[in-house]
KOLKOLRO-485631 format. One record per residue (C-alpha): residue number from 1; x, y, z. Coordinates in pm, 1 decimal, decimal comma. Layout:
<sites>
SITE;resi;X;Y;Z
SITE;NUM;X;Y;Z
...
</sites>
This chain:
<sites>
SITE;resi;X;Y;Z
SITE;1;-1553,4;-2787,3;-2687,3
SITE;2;-1733,0;-2460,2;-2761,0
SITE;3;-1562,1;-2156,1;-2606,6
SITE;4;-1582,3;-1781,2;-2566,9
SITE;5;-1348,0;-1711,3;-2856,9
SITE;6;-1630,6;-1538,8;-3044,7
SITE;7;-1683,5;-1273,1;-2774,0
SITE;8;-1510,8;-946,1;-2853,7
SITE;9;-1508,5;-646,9;-2623,3
SITE;10;-1363,2;-305,9;-2708,6
SITE;11;-1012,7;-308,0;-2552,5
SITE;12;-1089,8;-1,9;-2340,4
SITE;13;-1403,4;-165,5;-2200,1
SITE;14;-1213,3;-487,1;-2126,6
SITE;15;-947,0;-293,5;-1936,1
SITE;16;-1212,9;-101,1;-1741,8
SITE;17;-1384,4;-426,9;-1645,0
SITE;18;-1046,8;-570,1;-1537,4
SITE;19;-979,2;-265,7;-1320,9
SITE;20;-1321,5;-308,1;-1159,3
SITE;21;-1254,2;-680,9;-1115,8
SITE;22;-941,0;-599,3;-915,8
SITE;23;-1145,5;-388,6;-677,5
SITE;24;-1407,8;-663,7;-650,8
SITE;25;-1135,9;-912,0;-552,2
SITE;26;-1039,3;-680,2;-266,6
SITE;27;-1404,5;-668,6;-160,2
SITE;28;-1416,3;-1048,8;-162,0
SITE;29;-1143,4;-1056,9;105,9
SITE;30;-1140,6;-930,6;465,1
SITE;31;-1265,2;-705,2;609,7
SITE;32;-1547,9;-690,3;353,4
SITE;33;-1564,3;-1071,2;311,7
SITE;34;-1797,6;-1068,8;10,5
SITE;35;-1646,9;-1401,0;-97,6
SITE;36;-1890,3;-1449,3;-386,9
SITE;37;-1728,7;-1156,2;-567,1
SITE;38;-1414,5;-1365,3;-622,0
SITE;39;-1566,7;-1577,4;-901,6
SITE;40;-1736,5;-1265,9;-1043,3
SITE;41;-1400,5;-1089,0;-1062,8
SITE;42;-1235,5;-1386,2;-1234,3
SITE;43;-1526,3;-1403,1;-1479,9
SITE;44;-1487,6;-1035,3;-1570,2
SITE;45;-1118,0;-1087,1;-1644,0
SITE;46;-1197,6;-1394,9;-1855,5
SITE;47;-1480,2;-1232,9;-2054,8
SITE;48;-1359,4;-1203,5;-2414,5
SITE;49;-1001,5;-1287,2;-2316,6
SITE;50;-960,0;-1574,3;-2569,3
SITE;51;-1022,1;-1323,9;-2851,4
SITE;52;-741,4;-1088,2;-2748,1
SITE;53;-387,2;-1071,9;-2877,1
SITE;54;-112,6;-1147,6;-2622,5
SITE;55;-33,5;-776,2;-2594,5
SITE;56;-398,4;-686,4;-2531,7
SITE;57;-424,1;-964,9;-2274,2
SITE;58;-115,2;-832,9;-2094,3
SITE;59;-273,6;-487,2;-2074,1
SITE;60;-588,5;-638,6;-1926,4
SITE;61;-381,5;-827,9;-1669,6
SITE;62;-196,3;-509,3;-1578,5
SITE;63;-527,8;-325,9;-1524,9
SITE;64;-658,8;-605,8;-1305,3
SITE;65;-342,2;-604,6;-1094,7
SITE;66;-354,5;-226,7;-1052,1
SITE;67;-718,8;-251,3;-943,1
SITE;68;-639,1;-533,5;-699,7
SITE;69;-323,9;-403,8;-533,9
SITE;70;-416,9;-37,5;-563,7
SITE;71;-718,7;-111,6;-344,3
SITE;72;-618,5;-422,7;-150,9
SITE;73;-257,4;-334,3;-69,8
SITE;74;-313,5;36,1;-6,9
SITE;75;-175,8;-19,9;345,0
SITE;76;173,6;-5,3;192,9
SITE;77;135,6;371,8;181,2
SITE;78;80,4;375,3;558,5
SITE;79;402,7;182,6;616,1
SITE;80;604,0;405,3;383,8
SITE;81;460,7;743,0;484,1
SITE;82;364,7;707,8;851,0
SITE;83;650,8;484,1;963,7
SITE;84;909,3;524,0;686,4
SITE;85;970,6;895,7;740,9
SITE;86;874,1;963,9;378,5
SITE;87;688,6;1266,9;243,9
SITE;88;353,2;1236,1;70,7
SITE;89;473,8;1272,9;-292,9
SITE;90;754,1;1019,4;-254,6
SITE;91;533,1;781,7;-53,9
SITE;92;272,3;795,2;-330,2
SITE;93;539,1;729,9;-592,6
SITE;94;684,6;431,7;-404,7
SITE;95;336,9;290,6;-344,6
SITE;96;252,4;328,7;-712,8
SITE;97;574,6;150,2;-811,5
SITE;98;490,0;-129,3;-567,1
SITE;99;138,7;-165,6;-709,6
SITE;100;249,8;-161,8;-1073,3
SITE;101;533,4;-404,4;-999,4
SITE;102;290,4;-655,5;-854,2
SITE;103;40,8;-592,6;-1135,3
SITE;104;307,7;-704,2;-1382,6
SITE;105;262,2;-1060,0;-1253,8
SITE;106;-90,4;-1060,5;-1394,9
SITE;107;28,5;-894,8;-1716,0
SITE;108;287,3;-1168,1;-1767,2
SITE;109;36,7;-1440,8;-1676,5
SITE;110;-228,1;-1329,8;-1925,6
SITE;111;30,5;-1256,0;-2193,1
SITE;112;164,9;-1609,0;-2158,5
SITE;113;-188,1;-1748,2;-2152,2
SITE;114;-276,0;-1592,3;-2488,0
SITE;115;68,4;-1648,5;-2637,6
SITE;116;75,8;-2019,7;-2559,7
SITE;117;-289,8;-2124,5;-2543,3
SITE;118;-549,3;-2130,6;-2816,7
SITE;119;-927,1;-2092,3;-2784,2
SITE;120;-984,4;-2463,3;-2723,3
SITE;121;-1062,2;-2546,9;-2358,9
SITE;122;-1027,3;-2175,2;-2281,6
SITE;123;-1223,9;-2189,1;-1955,6
SITE;124;-996,7;-2461,6;-1817,8
SITE;125;-669,1;-2316,3;-1938,2
SITE;126;-760,4;-1974,9;-1796,7
SITE;127;-802,5;-2116,2;-1444,7
SITE;128;-482,2;-2317,7;-1473,4
SITE;129;-285,7;-2017,1;-1597,7
SITE;130;-424,4;-1803,4;-1313,7
SITE;131;-289,8;-2040,3;-1046,8
SITE;132;45,1;-2078,1;-1223,4
SITE;133;66,2;-1698,1;-1208,0
SITE;134;-3,0;-1710,5;-833,6
SITE;135;266,6;-1975,4;-799,4
SITE;136;511,1;-1742,3;-977,1
SITE;137;415,8;-1455,9;-745,3
SITE;138;473,2;-1680,9;-442,3
SITE;139;845,8;-1727,0;-494,3
SITE;140;985,5;-1482,6;-752,1
SITE;141;1180,6;-1192,3;-593,1
SITE;142;1126,8;-1354,7;-248,6
SITE;143;751,2;-1381,1;-317,0
SITE;144;438,1;-1192,6;-219,1
SITE;145;141,0;-1435,2;-192,2
SITE;146;-88,3;-1166,0;-51,8
SITE;147;-448,6;-1142,5;-178,9
SITE;148;-441,5;-1477,9;-354,4
SITE;149;-781,9;-1533,0;-512,6
SITE;150;-857,7;-1834,1;-291,7
SITE;151;-778,1;-1663,6;39,9
SITE;152;-1122,6;-1502,2;52,4
SITE;153;-1298,9;-1840,1;38,0
SITE;154;-1228,2;-1933,3;402,3
SITE;155;-1594,4;-1858,7;487,5
SITE;156;-1754,1;-1976,8;162,7
SITE;157;-1909,7;-2314,6;70,6
SITE;158;-1577,6;-2390,4;-102,5
SITE;159;-1388,1;-2384,1;229,4
SITE;160;-1385,8;-2766,3;273,2
SITE;161;-1154,6;-2783,8;-28,7
SITE;162;-881,6;-2607,6;175,3
SITE;163;-766,0;-2914,1;375,9
SITE;164;-754,8;-3104,9;45,7
SITE;165;-533,2;-2873,6;-157,7
SITE;166;-482,6;-2545,5;23,7
SITE;167;-523,6;-2189,8;-95,8
SITE;168;-407,3;-2262,1;-451,3
SITE;169;-676,8;-2523,9;-499,9
SITE;170;-928,5;-2267,1;-374,3
SITE;171;-787,4;-2015,3;-625,1
SITE;172;-815,4;-2272,4;-903,7
SITE;173;-1178,6;-2350,7;-821,7
SITE;174;-1266,5;-1981,9;-781,7
SITE;175;-1112,2;-1890,0;-1117,7
SITE;176;-1272,5;-2192,0;-1281,4
SITE;177;-1610,0;-2094,8;-1135,8
SITE;178;-1572,0;-1752,8;-1296,3
SITE;179;-1473,8;-1882,1;-1640,6
SITE;180;-1734,4;-2161,6;-1641,8
SITE;181;-1994,6;-1912,8;-1523,6
SITE;182;-1922,1;-1690,9;-1822,8
SITE;183;-1950,1;-1990,0;-2056,4
SITE;184;-2280,3;-2084,9;-1895,9
SITE;185;-2417,4;-1734,1;-1942,8
SITE;186;-2334,0;-1774,4;-2311,4
SITE;187;-2561,0;-2083,1;-2311,1
SITE;188;-2273,2;-2325,1;-2340,2
SITE;189;-2451,1;-2585,4;-2131,0
SITE;190;-2155,5;-2822,5;-2104,3
SITE;191;-2018,5;-2585,3;-1836,1
SITE;192;-2305,6;-2664,4;-1596,8
SITE;193;-2189,7;-3012,3;-1486,5
SITE;194;-1834,0;-2921,7;-1376,1
SITE;195;-1959,9;-2599,0;-1218,6
SITE;196;-2219,5;-2778,9;-1007,6
SITE;197;-1969,9;-3051,5;-912,2
SITE;198;-1713,4;-2798,3;-784,9
SITE;199;-1968,1;-2656,4;-541,4
SITE;200;-2144,1;-2978,8;-437,6
SITE;201;-1838,8;-3197,2;-369,2
SITE;202;-1750,6;-2999,1;-51,8
SITE;203;-2078,1;-3121,2;101,5
SITE;204;-1935,2;-3474,5;98,2
SITE;205;-1590,0;-3386,8;233,0
SITE;206;-1503,1;-3445,5;601,2
SITE;207;-1587,7;-3155,5;830,4
SITE;208;-1270,0;-3217,7;1033,3
SITE;209;-957,3;-3408,1;928,4
SITE;210;-780,5;-3390,6;1264,6
SITE;211;-883,2;-3481,9;1619,6
SITE;212;-827,3;-3308,3;1955,2
SITE;213;-530,3;-3426,4;2158,3
SITE;214;-492,3;-3368,9;2531,2
SITE;215;-664,1;-3123,9;2760,5
SITE;216;-732,6;-2760,0;2671,1
SITE;217;-447,7;-2523,3;2752,7
SITE;218;-524,0;-2183,1;2902,6
SITE;219;-331,2;-1913,1;2717,4
SITE;220;-291,7;-1539,1;2767,2
SITE;221;-188,6;-1321,0;2472,1
SITE;222;-45,1;-979,9;2562,6
SITE;223;-106,7;-684,4;2331,1
SITE;224;113,4;-391,7;2431,7
SITE;225;-15,6;-136,7;2176,7
SITE;226;310,2;61,4;2187,5
SITE;227;381,6;349,7;1946,7
SITE;228;599,2;222,5;1662,2
SITE;229;771,7;556,6;1601,9
SITE;230;937,4;563,0;1946,8
SITE;231;971,2;188,4;1999,3
SITE;232;1346,3;171,7;1940,7
SITE;233;1428,8;486,0;2136,8
SITE;234;1525,2;466,3;2507,0
SITE;235;1184,4;594,6;2617,4
SITE;236;1015,8;334,9;2395,1
SITE;237;1224,0;57,1;2547,3
SITE;238;1136,9;166,9;2899,8
SITE;239;768,2;187,8;2810,5
SITE;240;773,3;-160,9;2655,6
SITE;241;939,2;-309,6;2965,1
SITE;242;689,6;-147,2;3201,1
SITE;243;388,6;-241,2;2986,5
SITE;244;467,1;-609,9;2945,1
SITE;245;580,3;-656,8;3304,2
SITE;246;258,4;-494,2;3432,3
SITE;247;37,0;-703,5;3202,8
SITE;248;217,5;-1023,5;3302,4
SITE;249;195,8;-967,4;3679,9
SITE;250;-182,0;-980,4;3678,9
SITE;251;-205,5;-1330,4;3529,7
SITE;252;-279,1;-1635,1;3740,6
SITE;253;-526,4;-1888,3;3593,8
SITE;254;-324,9;-1963,2;3277,1
SITE;255;-80,5;-2224,9;3150,0
SITE;256;101,7;-2027,2;2881,9
SITE;257;171,9;-1654,1;2837,5
SITE;258;269,1;-1516,8;2494,5
SITE;259;417,5;-1179,3;2405,0
SITE;260;410,4;-1064,3;2038,9
SITE;261;687,3;-1017,3;1783,5
SITE;262;979,7;-809,3;1915,6
SITE;263;771,4;-720,2;2222,2
SITE;264;1082,9;-580,6;2390,8
SITE;265;1279,3;-362,8;2142,8
SITE;266;1619,5;-505,3;2234,5
SITE;267;1824,8;-820,5;2190,8
SITE;268;1763,2;-1136,3;2389,7
SITE;269;2087,9;-1105,3;2585,6
SITE;270;1982,2;-753,9;2693,2
SITE;271;1625,7;-864,4;2768,3
SITE;272;1719,6;-1180,2;2960,3
SITE;273;1688,5;-1026,1;3310,7
SITE;274;1351,9;-874,5;3217,9
SITE;275;1220,3;-1203,0;3079,5
SITE;276;1340,0;-1385,8;3391,1
SITE;277;1165,0;-1128,6;3606,8
SITE;278;844,3;-1161,8;3408,7
SITE;279;850,3;-1539,7;3433,1
SITE;280;922,5;-1526,2;3806,6
SITE;281;606,5;-1317,1;3853,9
SITE;282;392,5;-1596,4;3707,0
SITE;283;256,2;-1891,1;3907,1
SITE;284;468,8;-2203,7;3911,5
SITE;285;428,8;-2418,7;3602,8
SITE;286;333,6;-2133,1;3368,2
SITE;287;553,0;-2093,9;3058,2
SITE;288;637,0;-1768,8;2878,1
SITE;289;700,2;-1728,9;2503,9
SITE;290;798,5;-1405,0;2332,8
SITE;291;911,0;-1269,6;2002,5
SITE;292;1259,6;-1119,7;2040,0
SITE;293;1564,1;-1023,1;1834,7
SITE;294;1870,8;-1240,8;1879,6
SITE;295;2237,0;-1192,1;1793,0
SITE;296;2505,8;-1456,6;1782,6
SITE;297;2880,4;-1461,1;1823,1
SITE;298;2929,6;-1406,5;1447,6
SITE;299;2743,8;-1074,7;1463,3
SITE;300;2434,3;-1207,5;1283,4
SITE;301;2085,3;-1099,9;1386,2
SITE;302;1764,0;-1305,6;1391,8
SITE;303;1394,7;-1239,8;1443,2
SITE;304;1307,1;-1516,1;1688,0
SITE;305;1065,8;-1676,2;1930,9
SITE;306;1217,2;-1787,4;2263,0
SITE;307;1076,7;-1904,0;2595,7
SITE;308;1115,3;-1919,6;2970,0
SITE;309;1011,3;-2200,0;3202,0
SITE;310;955,7;-2556,2;3083,8
SITE;311;1032,7;-2464,0;2723,0
SITE;312;1253,7;-2651,5;2477,0
SITE;313;1376,8;-2504,2;2151,4
SITE;314;1350,6;-2167,4;1979,9
SITE;315;1249,7;-2050,4;1636,1
SITE;316;1426,0;-1812,3;1398,5
SITE;317;1227,5;-1647,6;1119,5
SITE;318;1318,7;-1809,6;788,1
SITE;319;1134,9;-1589,3;536,1
SITE;320;1227,7;-1225,2;586,2
SITE;321;1048,4;-912,9;462,8
SITE;322;1247,1;-714,0;204,9
SITE;323;1286,8;-345,5;300,9
SITE;324;1151,2;-432,2;645,6
SITE;325;1401,9;-683,1;783,9
SITE;326;1675,1;-659,4;524,1
SITE;327;1755,6;-419,5;242,9
SITE;328;1806,1;-557,0;-109,6
SITE;329;2092,9;-382,9;-291,1
SITE;330;2190,3;-228,0;41,1
SITE;331;2506,5;-61,8;-87,0
SITE;332;2302,0;133,9;-340,7
SITE;333;1985,7;211,4;-144,9
SITE;334;2088,2;272,0;217,0
SITE;335;2099,7;643,4;285,2
SITE;336;1922,7;734,2;-39,9
SITE;337;1599,5;817,0;144,4
SITE;338;1486,8;766,7;503,7
SITE;339;1256,0;479,7;405,5
SITE;340;1555,5;262,4;318,8
SITE;341;1721,0;312,9;659,8
SITE;342;1607,5;16,6;868,2
SITE;343;1518,3;96,6;1231,9
SITE;344;1695,2;-221,0;1347,8
SITE;345;1993,2;-421,7;1218,4
SITE;346;1936,0;-627,6;905,5
SITE;347;1814,3;-976,1;993,6
SITE;348;1957,3;-1311,6;886,2
SITE;349;1709,6;-1585,5;784,5
SITE;350;1686,4;-1891,6;1006,1
SITE;351;1712,3;-2248,3;872,4
SITE;352;1452,3;-2362,6;619,6
SITE;353;1328,6;-2649,5;837,0
SITE;354;1315,6;-2603,7;1213,0
SITE;355;1183,4;-2823,4;1490,0
SITE;356;875,1;-2703,9;1677,5
SITE;357;896,8;-2547,0;2022,0
SITE;358;777,2;-2747,9;2323,0
SITE;359;612,3;-2541,7;2597,1
SITE;360;494,0;-2771,4;2875,2
SITE;361;291,4;-3041,6;2697,9
SITE;362;218,4;-2823,6;2395,8
SITE;363;412,2;-2880,0;2071,3
SITE;364;407,9;-2551,4;1880,0
SITE;365;481,7;-2483,2;1512,7
SITE;366;586,2;-2125,9;1443,8
SITE;367;545,8;-1857,2;1179,1
SITE;368;657,0;-1503,4;1256,7
SITE;369;442,7;-1223,9;1109,4
SITE;370;478,8;-1228,6;727,5
SITE;371;553,7;-1603,7;724,0
SITE;372;191,0;-1694,6;796,3
SITE;373;97,3;-1601,5;439,1
SITE;374;321,6;-1881,0;302,7
SITE;375;104,5;-2191,9;298,4
SITE;376;390,3;-2435,5;234,5
SITE;377;608,2;-2301,4;515,6
SITE;378;321,6;-2329,5;764,6
SITE;379;236,1;-2683,0;648,8
SITE;380;595,0;-2790,9;721,2
SITE;381;562,2;-2658,3;1075,5
SITE;382;220,2;-2819,9;1121,8
SITE;383;341,5;-3172,7;1040,3
SITE;384;520,0;-3209,5;1373,2
SITE;385;313,4;-2971,7;1587,4
SITE;386;-22,8;-2983,4;1761,7
SITE;387;-85,4;-2608,7;1747,3
SITE;388;46,2;-2316,8;1539,6
SITE;389;173,1;-1986,8;1679,0
SITE;390;218,1;-1666,2;1485,7
SITE;391;356,5;-1358,8;1660,7
SITE;392;332,1;-1037,5;1465,9
SITE;393;391,1;-662,6;1474,4
SITE;394;105,3;-526,3;1263,3
SITE;395;163,2;-171,7;1386,3
SITE;396;319,5;-103,7;1044,7
SITE;397;-27,2;-136,3;887,3
SITE;398;-179,1;143,4;1095,0
SITE;399;-560,2;156,4;1092,7
SITE;400;-578,1;7,6;742,6
SITE;401;-736,2;-314,5;615,4
SITE;402;-395,1;-489,2;627,1
SITE;403;-425,7;-648,0;974,7
SITE;404;-769,1;-788,6;890,4
SITE;405;-638,3;-942,3;568,1
SITE;406;-347,0;-1082,8;769,5
SITE;407;-588,8;-1241,2;1017,0
SITE;408;-789,5;-1397,5;733,8
SITE;409;-477,9;-1566,6;596,7
SITE;410;-395,1;-1701,0;943,9
SITE;411;-748,1;-1844,6;959,7
SITE;412;-692,2;-2018,0;626,2
SITE;413;-366,6;-2173,3;752,0
SITE;414;-563,6;-2318,0;1046,0
SITE;415;-825,2;-2463,2;810,6
SITE;416;-568,5;-2602,0;566,2
SITE;417;-380,9;-2790,3;837,9
SITE;418;-655,8;-2871,5;1088,9
SITE;419;-449,0;-2697,5;1357,8
SITE;420;-557,2;-2421,9;1596,5
SITE;421;-365,7;-2096,9;1549,2
SITE;422;-259,5;-1865,0;1830,2
SITE;423;-207,4;-1511,8;1696,4
SITE;424;-32,4;-1265,3;1929,1
SITE;425;16,7;-917,5;1784,9
SITE;426;148,8;-583,0;1901,7
SITE;427;-173,4;-386,3;1849,0
SITE;428;-417,1;-623,5;1675,2
SITE;429;-565,5;-836,3;1553,3
SITE;430;-477,1;-1065,4;1846,9
SITE;431;-692,0;-1378,0;1825,9
SITE;432;-741,1;-1747,8;1893,2
SITE;433;-844,3;-1954,0;1591,5
SITE;434;-974,8;-2310,9;1608,0
SITE;435;-877,7;-2600,4;1379,9
SITE;436;-1156,9;-2514,3;1135,2
SITE;437;-1043,5;-2157,3;1087,3
SITE;438;-1302,7;-1995,6;1313,8
SITE;439;-1206,9;-1710,6;1547,4
SITE;440;-1299,1;-1823,1;1900,3
SITE;441;-1160,6;-1519,4;2087,0
SITE;442;-1039,6;-1180,2;1971,4
SITE;443;-896,2;-870,8;2137,2
SITE;444;-994,1;-520,3;2024,6
SITE;445;-741,5;-340,3;1807,5
SITE;446;-534,9;-47,2;1930,2
SITE;447;-580,3;-124,9;2298,9
SITE;448;-331,6;-233,6;2564,7
SITE;449;-495,5;-554,7;2677,7
SITE;450;-470,1;-926,8;2750,8
SITE;451;-667,0;-1188,3;2558,2
SITE;452;-728,7;-1505,8;2757,3
SITE;453;-878,3;-1825,9;2622,7
SITE;454;-830,9;-2196,4;2564,9
SITE;455;-661,3;-2385,5;2285,6
SITE;456;-666,9;-2762,5;2229,7
SITE;457;-394,1;-2927,1;2024,3
SITE;458;-489,5;-3161,6;1741,4
SITE;459;-330,9;-3470,2;1590,0
SITE;460;-354,2;-3624,2;1246,2
SITE;461;-268,7;-3464,9;912,0
SITE;462;-489,0;-3317,0;643,0
SITE;463;-409,0;-3409,3;280,8
SITE;464;-270,8;-3058,7;233,0
SITE;465;-41,1;-3085,8;535,5
SITE;466;99,2;-3410,0;396,7
SITE;467;167,8;-3284,5;44,9
SITE;468;177,9;-2905,5;52,7
SITE;469;77,8;-2701,1;-251,5
SITE;470;241,4;-2897,3;-531,6
SITE;471;-66,2;-3111,7;-621,1
SITE;472;-269,3;-2794,0;-681,8
SITE;473;12,6;-2647,3;-891,6
SITE;474;38,4;-2972,8;-1087,5
SITE;475;-337,3;-2975,8;-1147,4
SITE;476;-316,2;-2617,1;-1273,7
SITE;477;-42,2;-2715,8;-1518,6
SITE;478;-246,5;-3013,8;-1639,2
SITE;479;-544,1;-2788,2;-1707,6
SITE;480;-324,5;-2568,0;-1924,6
SITE;481;-183,4;-2853,6;-2132,8
SITE;482;-492,0;-2931,3;-2347,9
SITE;483;-509,3;-2573,1;-2467,6
SITE;484;-144,5;-2531,0;-2565,5
SITE;485;-81,4;-2443,9;-2928,5
SITE;486;104,1;-2734,4;-3085,7
SITE;487;220,2;-2523,3;-3377,1
SITE;488;219,0;-2158,5;-3464,1
SITE;489;-24,8;-2009,7;-3713,6
SITE;490;119,2;-1894,5;-4043,1
</sites>
């Protein structure tokens, strides 16, 4: 198979193109949603890559990662500076360390790609290596599967692949489109057939893998829009109580009311009288769900979803945010700078597999805030649920692009599993998403408001919900195998 091994770019030019490619990947995702730039970005990274040494390839991967996370995860600065009580120089330093740390995943991926794979089948092995790198980033050091290459394809012609193999299959096809596209531009015509097939097969895939179940349920999502900096102070607690009680009293023609993550900045045992009061103000037969912090008799703390009314079960967040909900190396870092001093007690993760919550006739799978970006975790919840709920506090993002990226990933979880997603947030983006990943109702950001709408549960399982991400990871590994060097050069 003819490859791009003969293409040689000056190393500086290759790194510059990789840096640009990182920025293009950010533009492919929300809020810009120029999805077609995803394959272009992958193609720029691949261009001339098979001719590089492993060290040169690692440098190119590092440049791509810096371009991607320096632009796409710039909201980290907002969290550190605006809400972490950190000065500008230190916030910039911590953000830079965060960006470079994540960029190392791409450096390691491309180093391994050139160290282990030869020029044969380069276009295929590149795409496989890319997804194996995303797999590594998903779990190593608790994982950070943000800005995966396939996440931007929720609105593209490739979207029907999502219920088949999830975001990692979309990443594989996007990367493969980029590498095959480069080969095609080099007049390597063999690349045309697989490239066309990848984009035409979705036309033959089912438009919907699941079917509606039961009558539509009227829901009301409350968005308190409370200032994060005073939330845990006494005045912030009083303001939260007044806000959510006032918003709840005005509701009548609904079946289910949902408050966002940690809507009341206190523990459930402290908030119990307030929640009872709020539920008593609702018409008979209306259930109330809220995000809340819990503490048990052992002194452990949980980020949870609980309910009032005809509600069975609760959910405790299983995948916690480092530096946000717990502090790694706490004995060394706590007290070093204000950023490392958590505003609330360190959380304990809930069980890995939890039963869904039943609210009335609705069976609800849960993912609190950060968890919605983990495709496998959400698929586990979707197997036994008719609808998915994610409560979130996106106030930490400020007015950055972070909340819009977060919403896009929630939309992809809906599409992957054929389940509607209810997204209740503290200040946006609060939204209702149908089983095909389309936003059917949305509240404005940074406003104290109520979003009302209907959601209909679905039944049946998509192929992705049944299997999770491992088939896509296995396919990526199989694509790498043909290009592995069987013996080292002398």
